[in-house]
C-alpha positions as CSV (number, residue, x, y, z in Angstrom):
1,M,-0.2,0.1,-0.1
2,R,1.2,3.7,-0.8
3,I,-0.4,6.3,0.8
4,A,0.2,10.1,0.3
5,N,-0.8,13.8,0.7
6,L,-2.3,15.2,-2.3
7,S,-2.9,18.8,-1.7
8,G,-3.5,18.3,1.9
9,R,-6.0,15.4,1.1
10,L,-4.8,11.8,2.5
11,A,-4.9,9.2,-1.0
12,L,-4.2,5.9,-1.8
13,I,-2.0,5.7,-4.5
14,D,-1.3,2.6,-7.4
15,R,1.8,1.1,-7.4
16,A,2.6,2.5,-10.6
17,G,2.5,6.1,-9.0
18,A,0.2,7.1,-11.5
19,V,-3.3,7.4,-9.8
20,A,-4.7,8.7,-6.6
21,L,-7.6,8.0,-4.9
22,D,-9.1,9.9,-2.3
23,V,-9.8,8.0,0.8
24,E,-12.4,10.3,2.2
25,R,-14.8,9.9,-0.8
26,A,-14.0,6.1,-1.8
27,S,-14.7,5.3,2.3
28,D,-17.9,6.8,2.4
29,A,-16.0,8.9,5.1
30,R,-15.4,6.1,7.4
31,F,-12.0,8.0,7.3
32,G,-11.5,11.7,7.1
33,P,-9.1,13.6,5.2
34,D,-6.4,14.6,7.3
35,P,-3.0,12.8,6.1
36,Q,-1.7,13.0,9.8
37,G,-4.8,11.6,11.7
38,I,-5.1,8.4,9.8
39,Y,-1.9,7.2,12.2
40,D,-4.3,6.8,14.8
41,D,-6.5,4.4,13.0
42,W,-3.6,3.0,11.2
43,T,-4.9,-0.7,11.9
44,E,-8.6,-0.4,11.0
45,F,-7.6,1.7,8.3
46,V,-4.9,-1.2,6.7
47,G,-7.8,-3.3,7.4
48,W,-10.0,-1.1,5.2
49,A,-7.5,-0.5,2.1
50,A,-6.5,-4.0,1.6
51,G,-9.7,-4.7,0.0
52,V,-9.3,-0.9,-2.6
53,D,-8.3,-1.0,-5.6
54,P,-6.3,2.5,-5.8
55,S,-6.2,2.6,-9.7
56,A,-10.0,3.8,-9.7
57,G,-8.4,7.0,-9.0
58,Q,-7.2,10.0,-10.4
59,P,-3.6,11.3,-12.6
60,F,-2.1,13.7,-10.5
61,R,0.7,16.1,-10.1
62,V,4.1,15.0,-7.9
63,E,4.2,18.7,-7.5
64,D,0.7,18.8,-5.4
65,L,2.0,16.2,-3.1
66,G,2.8,17.6,0.8
67,P,4.6,15.3,2.9
68,P,3.1,11.6,4.0
69,A,3.3,12.7,7.7
70,P,2.7,16.6,7.4
71,A,2.1,17.1,11.5
72,P,4.0,14.8,13.7
73,R,3.8,15.1,17.7
74,Q,7.9,14.2,17.2
75,V,10.6,14.4,14.7
76,L,13.5,12.1,15.5
77,A,16.9,11.7,13.5
78,I,19.7,9.8,14.5
79,G,23.5,10.6,13.6
80,L,26.4,8.5,12.4
81,N,24.4,5.6,11.2
82,Y,27.0,4.6,8.5
83,S,30.2,3.5,9.0
84,D,31.3,5.3,6.1
85,H,29.5,8.6,7.3
86,A,31.1,8.2,11.0
87,A,34.8,7.8,9.2
88,E,34.3,10.8,6.8
89,A,33.6,13.1,10.0
90,G,36.8,11.7,11.9
91,L,34.6,9.7,14.5
92,A,34.4,6.4,15.9
93,E,31.2,4.2,15.4
94,P,28.6,4.2,18.1
95,T,28.1,1.1,20.1
96,A,24.5,2.1,20.8
97,V,21.9,4.6,19.2
98,N,23.0,7.8,21.5
99,V,23.5,10.1,18.7
100,L,19.8,11.4,18.7
101,F,18.7,14.5,17.7
102,T,15.4,16.6,16.7
103,K,14.1,18.3,13.3
104,W,10.9,20.5,14.3
105,P,8.3,19.4,12.0
106,S,7.8,22.8,11.0
107,C,10.4,22.1,8.5
108,L,8.8,19.3,6.8
109,T,7.9,19.5,3.4
110,G,6.9,17.4,0.1
111,P,8.9,15.8,-2.3
112,V,9.0,19.1,-4.9
113,S,10.6,21.7,-3.4
114,A,12.2,25.0,-3.8
115,V,14.8,25.5,-0.9
116,E,15.7,29.3,0.1
117,L,19.5,29.4,1.2
118,P,20.4,31.0,4.5
119,E,22.8,34.0,3.4
120,G,26.0,33.0,4.2
121,G,25.2,29.8,5.2
122,R,27.0,26.3,4.3
123,V,24.1,23.8,3.1
124,D,25.0,20.4,2.8
125,W,23.0,17.3,1.8
126,E,22.1,14.0,3.6
127,V,19.8,11.5,1.8
128,E,18.1,9.2,4.3
129,L,15.8,6.0,4.6
130,V,12.6,7.7,7.0
131,V,10.3,5.6,9.1
132,V,6.9,6.8,10.2
133,I,5.7,4.9,13.2
134,G,1.9,3.4,13.2
135,R,1.4,2.5,17.0
136,Y,2.2,3.7,20.4
137,T,5.7,2.0,20.9
138,H,7.3,2.1,24.3
139,R,9.9,-0.3,25.4
140,V,8.9,-2.9,22.1
141,P,12.0,-5.4,21.7
142,E,13.9,-5.4,18.5
143,D,12.5,-8.7,17.0
144,R,8.6,-7.2,16.8
145,A,10.1,-3.4,16.0
146,W,8.7,-4.0,12.7
147,S,5.2,-3.9,14.1
148,S,5.3,-0.5,14.6
149,V,6.2,0.6,11.5
150,A,3.2,2.0,9.4
151,G,5.5,3.0,6.3
152,L,8.5,3.9,4.6
153,T,9.6,6.9,3.1
154,V,12.3,9.2,1.6
155,G,14.0,11.8,3.1
156,Q,16.7,14.8,3.1
157,D,18.0,16.0,6.2
158,L,19.3,19.3,4.8
159,S,21.8,20.4,7.3
160,E,23.1,24.5,7.8
161,R,26.6,23.4,9.2
162,I,27.8,27.0,10.4
163,L,24.6,27.2,12.8
164,Q,24.7,23.6,13.5
165,T,28.3,23.8,15.1
166,A,27.7,27.6,16.4
167,G,28.1,28.5,20.2
168,P,29.5,26.4,22.9
169,A,27.6,23.0,22.1
170,P,26.2,22.2,18.5
171,Q,23.1,23.1,17.5
172,Y,22.1,20.4,15.3
173,S,18.3,20.6,15.7
174,L,18.2,24.1,14.8
175,G,20.9,24.2,11.9
176,K,18.7,21.1,10.8
177,S,15.1,22.7,11.0
178,L,15.2,25.9,8.6
179,P,12.5,26.2,6.8
180,G,12.4,23.7,3.7
181,F,15.1,21.2,5.8
182,G,13.0,18.2,5.7
183,P,11.5,17.0,2.7
184,I,10.1,13.8,2.8
185,G,8.1,11.8,0.5
186,P,6.7,11.1,-2.4
187,W,4.5,8.8,-0.6
188,L,4.6,6.3,2.2
189,V,5.2,2.9,1.6
190,T,4.2,-0.1,3.7
191,P,7.3,-2.7,4.4
192,D,5.5,-5.4,2.6
193,E,5.4,-3.4,-0.4
194,V,9.3,-3.4,-0.8
195,E,11.3,-6.3,-1.8
196,D,13.4,-6.1,0.8
197,R,12.7,-4.0,3.8
198,D,16.2,-4.3,5.1
199,D,18.2,-3.7,2.2
200,L,17.2,-1.0,-0.3
201,E,19.7,1.0,-2.3
202,I,19.4,4.9,-1.1
203,G,21.7,7.9,-2.7
204,C,21.3,11.4,-3.8
205,L,22.8,13.7,-6.6
206,V,23.6,17.1,-7.4
207,N,23.1,18.9,-11.1
208,G,22.9,15.3,-12.0
209,E,26.5,14.2,-10.3
210,Q,26.0,11.2,-7.6
211,V,27.5,12.7,-4.7
212,Q,25.9,9.5,-2.0
213,K,24.8,5.9,-2.8
214,S,25.1,3.2,-0.5
215,R,22.3,0.5,0.6
216,T,19.9,0.4,3.7
217,S,21.8,-3.2,4.8
218,N,24.7,-0.8,5.5
219,L,22.7,0.9,8.8
220,I,25.2,0.4,11.7
221,F,21.6,0.1,13.6
222,S,18.8,-1.4,11.4
223,V,15.4,0.3,12.0
224,P,14.1,-2.4,14.0
225,S,17.8,-2.0,16.4
226,M,16.9,1.7,16.4
227,I,13.0,1.9,17.1
228,A,13.7,-1.2,20.1
229,Q,16.6,1.2,21.6
230,V,15.1,4.8,21.3
231,S,11.7,3.6,22.6
232,A,13.6,1.9,25.4
233,T,13.2,5.1,26.9
234,L,11.5,7.6,24.8
235,P,7.6,6.2,23.9
236,L,7.4,6.9,20.3
237,L,3.2,8.0,18.9
238,P,1.7,7.0,16.4
239,G,3.0,9.5,13.2
240,D,6.1,10.0,14.5
241,V,8.9,10.2,11.6
242,L,12.1,8.9,12.0
243,F,14.9,9.9,10.1
244,T,17.4,6.9,10.3
245,G,21.1,8.6,9.2
246,T,23.0,8.8,6.2
247,P,25.7,7.6,4.3
248,G,29.0,9.1,3.3
249,G,29.6,11.2,0.8
250,V,28.1,14.4,2.3
251,G,29.7,17.9,1.0
252,V,31.1,19.1,4.4
253,A,33.8,16.3,4.5
254,R,35.1,16.4,0.9
255,T,38.2,18.2,-0.2
256,P,37.7,20.8,-0.3
257,P,34.1,21.1,1.5
258,R,31.4,21.6,-1.0
259,R,28.1,23.1,-0.1
260,L,24.7,23.9,-2.5
261,A,24.7,26.8,-4.4
262,P,21.5,28.4,-5.8
263,G,20.2,26.9,-9.2
264,D,21.4,23.6,-7.7
265,E,18.8,20.5,-8.4
266,L,19.1,17.7,-5.7
267,V,17.6,13.9,-6.2
268,S,17.0,12.1,-3.6
269,Y,15.7,8.2,-3.7
270,V,15.3,5.0,-2.1
271,S,14.6,1.8,-4.1
272,G,11.6,0.9,-4.6
273,I,10.3,4.4,-2.9
274,G,10.3,7.0,-5.1
275,Q,12.9,9.8,-5.2
276,L,12.5,13.6,-4.0
277,R,13.8,16.7,-5.8
278,Q,15.0,19.9,-4.5
279,R,15.9,23.3,-6.1
280,F,17.7,25.8,-4.4
281,V,17.6,29.8,-4.4
282,A,19.2,32.5,-3.0
283,A,17.9,34.4,0.5
284,I,15.5,36.6,-0.2
285,S,16.0,39.7,1.1
């Protein structure tokens, strides 16, 4: 199953990604139009959707898609979760999920967007697999953690490196939460829809040049391991968004360092899910 936020309304998407079926209309108002609200009724919704053919929907424009979880109560992000990224940062691999920060929900956008670059900033790319939680999850064991996942989507943890490292202590959340710095989408794909939920190709390109490429099987902490470790302390709520970490290849680690500039186009993808497309513009004075 694929669900999407189409112009602010919950929709089912066919496997080809060509047509969308409005959920409120198709369910005779059994389920409302709010894309975020559906996660509180996730089990009931999945049961209903299993008997629905989304190919009866209508064509749509990808540009009209918003984030599939537009207003989560929590947006969490795992740092240093690929060995090559830890190495390029000059840091030891973590032995537990202890590099954890937030992105504020206000930074979330849909799959196609224009992102304003802050004046004097150094904005970097970080492609990530993103998990959306489908039920209240607290102290779940790793072998049951996949049952807490509503679905998977593509994310970009855009990062303003100067702000991120400013001050007496790093400002990770602030430097990663500027407007438009959290594109996710294009839709949410349930784990049963992908060929191997633990081994997906992930990457991104800047102006057509591949700058990151890996597989989610290279995660230091797998999706169920992350959920088990985080939920051991922090309850995860239906509709929460979890950025799972980025592979090596970020701009700040290059020689010389690279940053995104006005006019650049960033394409991010995860195999079996889809892609994002961001265009960068100069700061508006």
